[in-house]
N, C-alpha and C positions, 0 to 999 in steps of 0.2 A: 922811212920813206913814206912821205905823205903825198898823195896825189889829189890835186884839186879837181873836183868834178865840175864840168861846165854848167850843169843845171843849178848848182848852188851859187855860182857867180853871176848869173844873169837874172835880171828882174823878171818876174813872171808877167806874162801878157794878161791884160785885163780880160775877165770872162765876158763873152758876148751874150747878151740877153735878147735873143732873136725870137723868143716864143710869141710875143704879142703880135709882131708883124706877120709871122707865119700863120698864127691862129686867125688873124683878121682876114688874110687871103682865103684860107680854107672855108671859114664860116661865111664870108662874103660871097664866094662862088656858090656855095650850097644855098644860100638865101636867094640868090639870083635865079638858080635853077627852080627852086620851089615857087618863086613868084611867077616864073614862066609857065608852071604847071597849073596855074590859076586857082585850083581848089585849095592849095596849101598857102594861100596868101597871108593868113594870120601868122603862121609859123615863119614865113619869109619876112614879115614885118619885124617880128621879135629878133630873129637872127640878124637882120639888117642893122638893127640898133646895136646889137652886141658886136658885130663886125666893125661898125663905125667907131665904137669905143676902143676896141682893141687896135684899130688902125691909128687912132690919135695917140694912144699910148706908145705904140711901136714907132711912130714918127717922132715923138718926143725923145724916146731912147736913142734913136738914130741921130737926132740933132745934137744930143749930149755926148755922142760917141760911145754909148753903151751897147749899141747894136749896129750891125752893118747890112741890114736888109730893109732899107728905107723903101725900096721898090715894092716889096711884099706888103708893107704897111699901107702904102699909098693905094695899091691895087685893092687891098681889102677894104679900105675906107670908101673908095669909089664904088666897088661892087655892092657894098652894104648900103650906101646911099641910093644907088639905083634900085636895089631891091625894096627899100622903104618907099620910094616914089611909086614903083609899080604896084606894090601892095595897097597903097592908099588909093591909087587910081582905080584898081579893081574893086576895092571895097565901095567906093563912091558909085561906080557903075552898077554894081549888083544892088546896092541900096536904092538907087534911082529906079532901076528896072522893077524891083519888087514894089516900090511905092507907086509907080505908074500903073501897074497891073494888079493891084490889090483886089479890086472888084472882080477881075477875071478869075483870080484864084479862089475867091469866095464862091463864085458861081460854079466853078468846077467842083469844089468840095461838096456843095449841096447836091449837085447833079450826080456825082459818083456815089455818094452815100445813099441816094434814093433809087439808084438804078439796080434793078434786081437781076438782069441778065448780062452776060458778057457783051452782047451786041450793043446794049444800051450804054454800058460802061465805055466801050470803044467809041461810041458816038460822043460821049462826054469829052473824051480825049481829043477827038477831031475838032469839037467846038472850042476847046481851050487852045488848040494849035492855031485855028483861024483867028482867035481873039489876040493871040500874042504876035501874029505877023504884022 
């Protein structure tokens, strides 16, 4: 008495490779959050690039039928690109601000290093605040 099992007679379904799309989404969202926190913009830039790469890989897999999470890949690509743009804008703004106020920072440094009392140091801080306004 031989009994045929159903699992041997059916062709196995192709394995889905959804990792790239999911990774793109997770990394892209993290990059976007880090870019919004401003101080972490360099990390956001790097993670944005990684998310964009994973998003393109995931979209390619979805197009070939190897994955079924094209939406995750697209969302990861978009959030990664937005994080890249935000990081570049923040870097340019910070660089421009520092360049524009370089003399003010030099004056503050020489003032603060020559001020012997706390009151004089506070005065140096107030002068810098007025110069940056």
